[in-house]
N, C-alpha and C positions, 0 to 999 in steps of 0.2 A: 704633708705626706700621709698623715692619717686619713685624710679625706680620700686620697687615691686608693689606699688599701681598703677602705670601706666600700668604695664604688666597685672595686674588683671583687670583693667578697660578696657583694649583692648580686653579681652576675653569675655566680657559681651556684648550681643547685645543691642544696644541703640535705643531709639526713634529718629526720624529725627529732633530733636530740636537743635538749635544752641546755646542754653543757656549753660553756664558753670555751672556744678553742683559742689557742695561742696564735700569735701572728705568724710564726714560722709554719705552724700546721695549716693555717689558712692559705699561705702561699703555696705549700706543697699540694694542697687540695686543688687550688686554682691551676697549678702547672699540670697536674694529672688530668683535670677536666679538659684543658686546652689540648693535651696530647690525644685524648679520646676524640675530641672534635676533629682534629687533623686526620686521624685514621678514618673517621666516618666520612669526611669530605673526600679523601682519596678513594674510598670504596664507591662513593656516589659518582665520582668522576669516571672510574673504571666502568661502572654500570652504564653511564651515559655514553661513553665511547663505544662500548659493545653494542648498545642499541643503535647508535648512529651508524656504526659499521654495518649492522644488519640492514638498516634502511638504505645505505649506499649500495650494498650488495643486491638487494631486491630491485633497486632502480636500474641496475646495470646487468640484469640477468642475461641479456642477449650478447654480451661482450665475449663470452666463452673462455674467460681466463680463470676459471675456478677449478679447484680440485674436485674429484668425483664426490667426496663427502659433502662439500659445500653445495655443489650442483644438485645433489639428491635432496638436501634440506630445502633448497630454493624451490625445486620442482614439487615439493610436498605442500606448498602453499595452496590453500583451498580456494578454488574459484567460487564466486558468489552463486547462490541459488535463490530462487524466488518461488513462492507458492501464493496463488491468488484464489480466494474463495468468495464467491458472490452469494449473498443471502438476501434476496429481495433488493431493497434499496441500500443495504449495508454491504460493505466490502471489507474483507480481512486480507491484509497483505503480510506475509511472513517472509522476511529477508534473512537468509543465513549466509554469513560471511566469515572469513578468517579475520584475524586481527589486522591484516594488511589491506583490507578493503573497507575500512571505516567510512570513507567518503561516500560509499554507496547509499548509506542511510539518508544523507542530505540530498543526494540526487533523486532518490525515490520520493522523498517528501516534495521536492520541487516538481516532479512529474505529476504527482497527485494534485497539487495545487493548480498547476497549469490546466489540468483536465477538469477542474471545478469540484473536486472531491473535498468534503469537509472532514478534516481529521479530528475524530472524537477522542482517540486515545492512541498514544504511541509509547511503547516500552521496549526494553531490551534486557537480555541476560547473557552473561558470559560463562561458558563452560570450557575450561582449559583454553584452547586457542580458537574457539568457535564463538561467534556472537550471533545471537538470535534476536532479531528486531521484529516486533509485531506492531502493526498499525491497523487500527479500526477506523473505517471511514464511512461517511454517509454520502452516497452519490446522487441523491435526489430521487424524487418519486418518478420523474419522467425519464431519467437516464438509464435505468436498468436495461440490460440487453446490449444495445450498441455502445452505450457509454462505458459499461464495465468491460466489454471486449476490447474497446479502443485503449482503455487504461492498461489492461493486461498485455496487449500487444506492445505498447510503448515501454512498459516496465521490462518485458522479456527482451526487447531490443536493447535496452540500456544494459541489462545484465550480460547479454551476448557481447556487446562492445567492450565492456569492462573485462570480460574473460579473455578476449583476444589480445588486449594490450598488455 
């Protein structure tokens, strides 16, 4: 039985005291710790359920069975925007999305690769509910002009399609 108590005690985080605590105190400490973990798990489950509920809500926006408050929150979702800057054989692509359009980054990278652009650097930053993706690409010495305009056209078409759906 002492081995089991010892194992239980080793799983509980302790204060940095060097005092030896009695067995009943160790059991009380373990019980308190377990209760805190249960509360933490419940909070995490609630958060997960609320996030999953938001995802389900945003996926079924066209069903029309929402209150005006919910519909207003859904309609405030930010459609993606894109800015493309050509600087010689370099291309800077800035993709601005809401948290609900994270997949657009992958799609943008895919289009850039398909068009033969070499991605030199890609980064992002999150400000509240907006994500700013920045991609620096090299499009080749012979590709400026028509190559850059073709890439810009495809990326803008991609953004338009995502905004419509």
